[in-house]
C-alpha positions as CSV (number, residue, x, y, z in Angstrom):
1,M,56.9,89.0,78.7
2,P,59.4,86.3,79.6
3,V,62.3,85.5,77.3
4,L,62.8,81.8,76.6
5,V,66.4,80.4,76.4
6,A,66.6,76.8,74.9
7,S,70.1,75.5,74.5
8,D,71.5,72.0,73.6
9,L,73.6,70.5,76.4
10,D,76.2,68.2,75.2
11,R,79.4,70.2,73.6
12,T,77.3,73.3,73.8
13,L,76.9,74.0,77.6
14,I,78.5,70.9,79.2
15,Y,81.5,69.0,77.8
16,S,83.1,65.7,78.4
17,A,86.9,65.2,79.3
18,A,87.6,64.4,75.6
19,A,85.6,67.6,74.3
20,L,87.1,70.1,76.7
21,A,89.6,71.4,74.1
22,L,91.7,73.2,76.7
23,T,94.6,74.4,74.5
24,M,96.3,76.8,77.2
25,P,99.0,75.7,79.5
26,D,97.9,73.8,82.3
27,A,98.5,76.3,84.8
28,R,96.0,78.6,82.9
29,A,93.4,76.3,82.3
30,P,90.1,77.3,84.0
31,R,88.7,75.6,86.9
32,L,85.9,73.1,85.9
33,L,82.7,72.1,87.8
34,C,81.4,68.4,87.3
35,V,77.8,68.5,86.4
36,E,77.4,64.8,85.6
37,V,78.3,61.4,87.2
38,H,77.7,58.2,85.6
39,E,78.5,54.7,87.0
40,S,80.4,56.7,90.0
41,K,82.4,58.4,87.7
42,P,82.6,62.1,86.5
43,L,81.5,62.5,83.1
44,S,80.5,66.1,82.0
45,Y,82.0,69.4,82.9
46,M,81.4,73.3,82.7
47,T,83.8,76.1,83.8
48,E,82.9,77.5,87.1
49,T,82.4,80.8,85.4
50,A,79.8,79.2,82.9
51,A,78.2,77.7,86.2
52,R,77.6,81.1,87.6
53,L,76.4,82.5,84.3
54,L,74.1,79.6,84.0
55,A,72.6,80.2,87.7
56,E,72.1,83.9,86.7
57,L,70.4,82.9,83.4
58,G,67.9,80.7,85.4
59,D,66.9,83.7,87.4
60,A,66.6,86.0,84.4
61,A,64.8,83.8,81.7
62,V,62.8,80.9,81.2
63,F,65.6,78.4,80.7
64,V,64.9,75.2,78.8
65,P,67.7,72.4,78.6
66,T,67.3,71.0,75.1
67,T,68.7,67.6,74.3
68,T,68.9,64.5,72.1
69,R,69.5,62.5,75.5
70,T,66.8,60.3,76.9
71,R,65.0,61.4,80.0
72,K,67.1,58.9,82.0
73,Q,70.4,60.3,80.7
74,Y,69.4,63.9,81.1
75,Q,68.3,63.4,84.6
76,R,71.9,62.3,85.6
77,I,72.7,66.0,84.8
78,N,72.9,68.4,88.0
79,L,73.1,71.7,86.3
80,P,73.7,74.9,88.6
81,G,70.8,77.5,89.1
82,P,67.0,77.0,89.6
83,E,65.6,73.6,88.5
84,P,64.3,74.3,85.0
85,T,60.4,74.0,84.9
86,Y,60.5,72.8,81.3
87,A,63.1,70.6,79.6
88,I,63.1,68.8,76.1
89,C,64.4,65.4,75.9
90,A,64.7,62.9,73.2
91,N,65.2,65.4,70.4
92,G,61.6,66.8,71.2
93,G,59.9,63.3,71.9
94,H,59.5,64.2,75.5
95,L,58.6,67.6,77.0
96,L,59.3,67.4,80.8
97,V,57.2,69.7,82.9
98,D,58.6,69.9,86.3
99,G,60.6,66.6,85.8
100,V,57.6,64.4,84.2
101,S,57.0,63.8,80.6
102,D,53.9,65.5,79.2
103,P,51.7,62.5,78.0
104,D,49.7,64.9,75.6
105,W,52.8,66.2,74.1
106,H,54.2,62.7,73.8
107,A,51.1,61.4,72.2
108,Q,51.1,64.1,69.6
109,V,54.7,63.3,68.7
110,T,54.4,59.5,68.3
111,A,51.2,60.0,66.0
112,R,53.1,62.5,63.9
113,L,55.9,59.9,63.3
114,A,53.6,56.9,62.6
115,D,52.1,59.1,59.9
116,Q,55.2,60.6,58.1
117,C,58.1,58.3,58.2
118,A,59.3,54.9,58.0
119,P,59.0,52.9,61.5
120,L,61.8,52.6,63.9
121,A,62.0,48.9,63.6
122,E,63.0,49.2,59.8
123,V,65.8,51.5,60.7
124,Q,67.0,49.5,63.6
125,E,67.2,46.5,61.5
126,H,68.9,48.3,58.7
127,L,71.6,49.4,61.4
128,L,72.1,46.0,63.0
129,R,72.4,44.6,59.5
130,A,74.5,47.1,57.7
131,A,76.9,48.4,60.6
132,D,80.4,47.0,60.5
133,P,81.1,45.1,64.0
134,V,84.7,46.0,63.7
135,W,83.9,49.7,64.5
136,V,80.3,49.5,66.3
137,R,80.5,48.9,70.0
138,K,76.8,49.4,71.1
139,H,73.5,49.5,69.5
140,R,70.8,51.5,71.3
141,V,67.1,52.6,70.9
142,A,66.3,56.0,72.7
143,D,62.8,56.0,74.5
144,D,61.3,54.0,71.5
145,L,61.7,57.0,69.2
146,F,65.0,56.8,67.6
147,A,68.2,54.7,67.5
148,Y,71.9,55.6,67.5
149,L,75.2,53.6,67.5
150,V,78.2,54.0,69.8
151,V,81.2,53.5,67.6
152,E,85.0,53.6,67.8
153,R,85.6,56.9,65.8
154,E,89.2,56.1,64.5
155,L,88.0,52.8,62.7
156,L,84.6,54.3,61.3
157,D,84.2,54.4,57.6
158,E,83.0,58.0,56.8
159,D,81.6,56.9,53.6
160,W,79.4,54.5,55.3
161,V,77.8,57.3,57.1
162,K,77.1,59.2,54.1
163,E,75.5,56.1,52.6
164,L,73.2,55.8,55.8
165,A,72.3,59.4,55.4
166,V,70.9,58.8,51.7
167,W,69.4,55.6,53.0
168,A,67.6,57.2,56.0
169,E,66.8,60.5,53.9
170,N,64.5,58.4,51.5
171,R,62.6,57.2,54.5
172,G,62.0,60.4,56.4
173,W,64.9,60.1,58.8
174,T,67.9,62.1,59.2
175,V,71.4,61.0,60.5
176,S,73.8,62.8,62.6
177,L,77.4,61.9,63.9
178,Q,78.3,63.4,67.1
179,G,81.5,62.2,68.8
180,R,81.2,58.6,69.3
181,K,77.4,58.3,68.5
182,I,75.8,58.0,64.9
183,Y,72.2,59.0,65.5
184,A,69.3,58.1,63.3
185,V,66.5,60.4,64.0
186,P,62.8,60.8,62.3
187,K,62.6,64.1,60.6
188,P,59.5,65.1,62.3
189,L,61.1,64.5,65.8
190,T,62.5,68.1,66.4
191,K,63.6,70.1,69.1
192,S,62.0,73.2,67.3
193,A,58.5,71.7,67.6
194,A,59.0,71.4,71.5
195,L,60.5,74.9,71.6
196,R,57.4,76.4,70.1
197,E,55.1,74.5,72.5
198,V,57.0,75.9,75.4
199,A,56.8,79.4,73.8
200,R,53.2,78.9,73.6
201,R,52.7,77.8,77.2
202,T,54.9,80.3,78.7
203,G,54.0,83.3,76.4
204,A,57.4,84.0,75.6
205,E,57.9,86.6,72.8
206,L,61.5,86.4,72.5
207,T,63.2,82.9,72.0
208,L,67.1,82.4,72.1
209,A,68.8,79.2,71.3
210,A,72.4,77.5,71.0
211,G,73.6,74.3,69.7
212,D,76.4,72.5,67.8
213,S,75.1,69.6,65.8
214,L,72.8,69.1,62.8
215,L,70.1,68.2,65.3
216,D,70.1,71.5,66.7
217,A,69.8,73.4,63.0
218,D,66.0,73.5,63.3
219,L,66.4,74.7,66.9
220,L,68.5,77.6,65.8
221,L,66.4,78.5,62.9
222,A,63.1,78.5,65.0
223,A,64.6,81.0,67.6
224,D,64.7,84.6,67.2
225,Q,68.3,84.5,67.9
226,G,70.9,81.8,67.8
227,W,74.6,80.9,68.5
228,R,76.6,78.1,67.4
229,P,80.3,77.4,68.8
230,G,83.3,77.1,66.6
231,H,83.2,73.1,66.8
232,G,80.7,70.4,65.9
233,E,78.8,69.3,62.9
234,L,77.3,72.9,62.2
235,A,80.7,74.4,62.3
236,D,82.0,71.8,60.0
237,T,79.5,72.2,57.3
238,G,79.7,76.0,57.6
239,F,76.2,76.3,58.8
240,T,74.7,79.8,59.2
241,A,71.7,82.0,58.8
242,P,71.0,85.7,59.3
243,S,69.7,85.3,62.8
244,I,72.6,82.9,63.9
245,R,75.8,84.3,65.5
246,V,78.9,82.3,64.6
247,L,81.2,82.1,67.7
248,P,85.1,81.5,67.4
249,E,85.5,79.7,70.7
250,R,85.7,75.9,70.7
251,G,85.4,73.4,73.6
252,V,84.3,74.3,77.0
253,L,85.1,78.0,76.6
254,A,82.5,78.2,74.0
255,G,79.9,77.2,76.7
256,E,81.0,80.1,78.7
257,R,80.7,82.2,75.6
258,I,77.5,81.2,74.9
259,L,76.1,81.9,78.3
260,T,77.3,85.1,78.3
261,E,75.8,85.9,74.9
262,F,72.4,84.7,76.3
263,L,72.5,87.0,79.4
264,G,73.4,89.9,77.5
265,A,70.4,89.2,75.1
266,V,68.2,88.7,78.2
267,R,69.1,91.8,79.8
268,G,69.0,93.9,76.6
269,A,65.4,92.7,76.0
């Protein structure tokens, strides 16, 4: 039976320049491979070692990129290794099969959202009204499924984020602060549901996962074995469970360690 490996991307396998966390002397820093270009500028990186490991993983397991990014944002990324048959985008709202969103899956998700939580329009209107223009740079809606703000982190009122989380909780939504983005996501919109669907389709009996943010918690808990790096929301909150390994590495070297762990588990299966 195939092994299914579902991994978050940003700040788990790939890193912006600001998130690299290179603490060693410059002469000892790892060589980096750019895996995403946006508006003609390099945007995301992994180490060359991590790139090699990911290519090996793609040959050894069913690798499923799993991201809160929209389909358009995901398709900017050029990962090493074979093209994945499956990818999970928009936090589980879209299941890509050979690069194309599965319409039946998307219809199931949108029906579940309509039935179980407050509408996107209500949340979007609240964000527009309540967020302070002093620290908000952009308001965005992702694939008509959830909303997020791009903010100036150093000016952000952290108490406002806590208040937003309480407001959202009462409406069936969750809030996640990741770097310069504040996400408001419907609770039924999960990476774990899409993971289970891919496992069903592939017949995988062993599932592995990694992630760093609160939006990855359900993914890690749904997998047979999960890993989280030493940075991110999950690390900040001390999130753990018996099936989750907490890694000490932070930044781009954590991505390298996660891929090493994935390969070891796949080869030991």
